[in-house]
C-alpha positions in Angstrom: -33.5 -20.3 23.3 -34.5 -22.5 26.6 -34.0 -26.2 27.1 -36.2 -27.2 30.1 -35.7 -30.1 32.4 -38.4 -31.5 35.0 -36.6 -30.0 37.9 -36.0 -26.4 39.1 -32.1 -26.1 39.1 -30.5 -26.2 42.2 -27.3 -24.7 41.0 -27.4 -21.5 38.6 -24.3 -20.7 36.7 -24.2 -17.4 34.6 -21.3 -17.2 32.0 -19.9 -17.8 28.7 -19.5 -20.3 26.1 -16.6 -20.6 24.2 -14.8 -22.6 21.5 -11.4 -23.8 22.4 -8.9 -24.2 19.6 -6.1 -26.1 21.0 -2.7 -26.4 19.4 -0.4 -29.1 20.5 3.4 -28.5 19.6 6.7 -30.2 20.2 9.5 -27.6 21.0 13.0 -27.8 19.3 15.2 -25.0 20.6 12.5 -22.8 21.3 10.6 -23.4 18.2 7.3 -24.9 17.7 6.9 -28.0 15.4 4.6 -30.8 14.8 1.7 -29.0 15.4 -1.9 -30.7 15.7 -5.0 -28.7 16.5 -8.0 -30.1 18.1 -11.5 -28.0 18.7 -13.3 -28.4 21.9 -16.2 -26.7 23.6 -15.3 -24.5 26.4 -15.9 -21.3 28.4 -15.6 -21.2 32.2 -19.3 -21.0 32.9 -20.1 -23.7 30.2 -17.4 -26.0 31.6 -18.4 -25.7 35.2 -21.9 -26.4 34.3 -21.4 -29.4 32.2 -19.2 -30.9 34.9 -21.7 -30.3 37.7 -24.3 -32.0 35.5 -21.9 -35.2 34.9 -21.9 -35.3 38.8 -25.6 -35.5 39.1 -26.4 -31.9 40.3 -29.4 -30.2 39.1 -27.8 -27.3 37.1 -29.0 -24.5 35.1 -26.8 -22.3 32.5 -27.7 -18.8 31.7 -25.6 -17.7 28.8 -25.2 -16.5 25.4 -25.2 -18.4 22.1 -24.8 -17.5 18.4 -26.9 -18.1 15.3 -24.1 -20.5 13.8 -24.1 -24.0 13.1 -21.9 -25.2 16.1 -24.4 -23.8 18.4 -26.7 -26.7 18.1 -23.8 -29.0 18.6 -22.9 -27.3 21.9 -26.6 -27.3 23.1 -27.0 -30.9 22.5 -23.9 -31.9 24.5 -24.9 -29.7 27.4 -28.4 -31.2 27.4 -27.1 -34.7 26.8 -25.1 -34.1 30.2 -28.2 -33.0 31.9 -27.7 -29.2 31.6 -30.7 -26.9 31.7 -30.0 -24.0 29.3 -31.2 -20.6 28.9 -29.3 -19.1 26.4 -29.7 -16.0 24.4 -28.7 -16.1 20.6 -27.0 -13.2 19.3 -24.2 -12.4 16.8 -20.9 -12.8 18.5 -22.5 -14.5 21.4 -19.9 -17.5 21.4 -16.2 -16.5 22.1 -13.1 -18.2 21.1 -10.0 -19.5 23.1 -6.9 -20.4 21.4 -4.3 -22.0 23.6 -0.8 -23.5 22.6 0.3 -26.4 24.7 3.4 -29.0 24.4 2.8 -32.7 24.1 3.1 -33.1 28.0 -0.1 -30.9 28.4 1.9 -27.7 29.8 0.6 -24.4 28.4 2.8 -22.3 26.4 0.3 -19.5 25.1 -3.0 -18.5 25.1 -5.4 -15.8 23.5 -9.1 -15.1 24.0 -11.6 -13.3 21.9 -14.7 -12.5 24.2 -18.2 -12.9 23.5 -20.5 -9.8 23.4 -21.1 -9.9 27.1 -23.1 -6.5 27.0 -26.0 -8.8 25.9 -25.8 -10.8 28.8 -27.7 -8.3 30.8 -30.3 -8.1 33.5 -33.2 -7.7 30.9 -32.4 -11.3 29.8 -31.1 -13.0 33.2 -34.2 -11.4 35.1 -36.5 -13.7 32.7 -35.2 -16.5 34.9 -35.1 -14.7 38.3 -37.4 -18.2 39.5 -34.1 -19.8 38.9 -32.1 -17.4 41.0 -34.4 -16.9 44.1 -34.7 -20.6 44.2 -31.4 -21.9 43.8 -29.1 -23.8 46.5 -26.0 -21.9 45.2 -25.5 -19.2 42.1 -22.3 -19.4 40.3 -21.0 -16.3 38.5 -18.1 -15.1 36.3 -16.7 -12.0 37.8 -16.0 -10.4 34.4 -19.5 -9.9 33.4 -21.1 -6.6 33.7 -20.8 -4.9 36.8 -24.5 -3.9 36.8 -25.6 -7.5 36.2 -23.4 -9.3 39.0 -24.7 -6.2 41.4 -28.4 -7.3 40.8 -27.7 -11.0 40.9 -26.1 -10.6 44.1 -28.8 -8.3 45.4 -31.3 -11.1 44.5 -29.0 -13.9 46.3 -28.9 -11.8 49.3 -32.4 -11.1 49.7 -33.3 -14.8 49.4 -30.4 -16.2 51.3 -28.7 -18.1 48.4 -24.9 -18.3 48.4 -22.8 -17.0 45.6 -19.4 -18.6 44.2 -17.3 -16.1 42.0 -14.9 -17.2 39.4 -12.5 -14.5 38.3 -12.5 -13.7 34.5 -11.1 -10.7 32.5 -9.3 -9.2 35.3 -6.7 -7.3 33.2 -9.9 -5.7 31.6 -12.6 -5.0 34.5 -9.8 -4.9 37.5 -10.1 -6.9 40.8 -13.7 -5.7 41.7 -13.4 -5.7 45.3 -16.9 -4.1 45.5 -18.4 -7.1 44.3 -15.8 -9.9 45.7 -16.6 -8.7 49.2 -20.4 -10.0 48.5 -19.2 -13.5 47.5 -19.6 -16.6 50.0 -17.0 -18.5 48.1 -14.2 -17.5 45.6 -12.3 -20.3 43.5 -9.4 -18.8 41.5 -5.9 -20.1 40.4 -2.6 -18.5 41.5 -2.2 -16.2 38.5 -5.7 -14.8 39.0 -4.9 -14.4 42.8 -1.8 -12.5 41.9 -3.6 -9.8 39.4 -6.2 -9.3 42.0 -4.0 -8.8 45.1 -1.1 -7.0 42.9 1.5 -9.3 44.1 2.9 -12.6 43.7 1.0 -15.6 44.5 3.1 -18.6 43.3 4.0 -20.5 46.3 2.1 -22.3 49.0 3.4 -19.7 51.6 2.2 -16.8 49.3 -1.3 -18.7 48.7 -1.7 -18.9 52.6 -1.2 -15.3 53.0 -3.7 -14.4 50.1 -6.3 -16.7 51.9 -5.9 -14.7 55.0 -6.3 -11.6 53.1 -9.5 -12.6 51.1 -11.1 -13.7 54.4 -10.4 -10.4 56.2 -12.4 -9.0 53.3 -15.3 -11.3 54.5 -15.3 -14.0 52.0 -16.0 -17.2 53.9 -14.8 -19.9 51.6 -11.7 -19.4 49.2 -9.9 -22.0 47.1 -6.6 -21.2 45.2 -5.6 -23.8 42.4 -1.6 -24.1 42.5 -1.5 -26.3 39.3 0.8 -29.5 40.0 1.1 -28.2 43.8 -2.8 -29.0 44.4 -4.9 -26.4 46.2 -4.7 -23.9 49.2 -7.9 -23.2 50.6 -9.5 -21.6 53.6 -13.1 -21.5 55.4 -14.1 -18.9 58.2 -13.6 -20.4 61.5 -11.1 -23.2 60.4 -7.5 -23.3 59.9 -6.4 -23.2 56.0 -5.4 -26.3 54.2 -2.9 -27.4 51.7 -4.0 -30.5 49.8 -1.8 -32.0 46.9 -2.9 -32.5 43.5 -3.7 -36.3 42.6 -1.1 -38.5 40.6 -2.3 -38.1 37.0 -1.0 -39.1 33.4 -1.3 -35.3 32.3 -2.4 -34.8 28.7 -4.0 -31.4 28.9 -4.2 -29.0 31.8 -7.0 -26.8 30.2 -10.3 -27.2 32.1 -8.8 -28.7 35.3 -9.9 -25.5 37.4 -13.2 -25.7 36.2 -13.7 -29.3 36.8 -12.3 -28.8 40.5 -14.8 -25.8 40.9 -17.7 -28.4 39.9 -16.4 -30.9 42.4 -16.2 -28.3 45.4 -19.7 -26.9 44.3 -21.3 -30.4 44.1 -20.3 -31.0 47.8 -21.1 -27.8 49.0 -24.7 -28.2 47.9 -25.2 -31.6 49.2 -23.5 -31.5 52.5 -21.6 -28.2 52.8 -18.5 -30.0 53.6 -15.7 -27.5 52.3 -12.9 -30.0 53.0 -14.6 -32.9 51.3 -15.5 -30.7 48.2 -11.8 -29.6 48.0 -10.9 -33.5 47.7 -13.8 -34.0 45.2 -12.6 -31.1 43.2 -9.2 -32.7 43.0 -10.5 -36.1 41.9 -12.3 -34.0 39.1 -9.4 -32.0 37.9 -7.4 -35.4 37.9 -9.7 -37.1 35.5 -9.7 -33.8 33.3 -6.1 -33.4 32.8 -5.9 -37.1 31.8 -8.0 -36.2 28.4 -7.5 -33.8 25.6 -11.1 -32.5 25.9 -11.7 -29.5 28.3 -14.5 -31.5 29.8 -14.6 -35.2 30.1 -18.2 -36.0 28.9 -19.1 -38.9 30.7 -20.5 -40.1 33.8 -18.6 -39.7 37.1 -20.7 -42.5 38.9 -17.7 -44.9 39.2 -15.7 -42.2 40.6 -18.4 -41.3 43.3 -18.9 -45.0 44.0 -15.2 -45.5 45.0 -15.1 -42.3 47.3 -17.0 -41.5 50.6 -17.4 -37.7 49.8 -20.8 -37.3 49.0 
């Protein structure tokens, strides 16, 4: 299934689609009560792609789908945002993510059922090789198949296309340093950094040390999101920076990291200005936590008009 646009995508995202089941509960002496459940479209790759499209990027998403009724709803929403979609429809192609939050938007518990990632393989992805070789940036979930990631990175290196990696499934596939070292950009949260480095990365000093270590491994641009503490980031040849999160009326924190990633990438593609990309990323995260949906599906024109980032 392919939904074509008129332009060759500038940013190619390779990743999954999930359905997010969000349970909002109040806590009473450690017990959950007053439960409310919302269904939202999710998946890291899907979220980043949709956010990029609302930011005005020409973006293509290479992914899996399923022959189920909700798949058409997901496709329609992505196409409405402007995403060019290349989706292989297979049984089990859409994952599920169940998350429990309190009514202040704080995460209490999460579980995930992965899509059948073995079906998102090079036999399928190579049909869109013309997208990969002509892209301005490629974004990959690092929990995809190792062979697929290796082949995508080979194509990227041969055609001088930078690659941004988003860690997923670390507990299952491990840190994958052999692949991480080929990234141009790495965006991750403090929990993911802790798993990859096998030590706590839960304070700004810890994150600064992590930035240094990732840089020593050859990754030129690294951003570690720290929740309410903002973001700690580093770019080769420059001092690392610590930027605070923007004040927000927080309803739900899911999807904030993906929105941040989209803001950073949008600016890297348009101006290659890393620090301005961090600022746009924080603005995107702010608008996301102020809604219950995983992606705020509306134009960001007003946000961009009121900033000098792009």
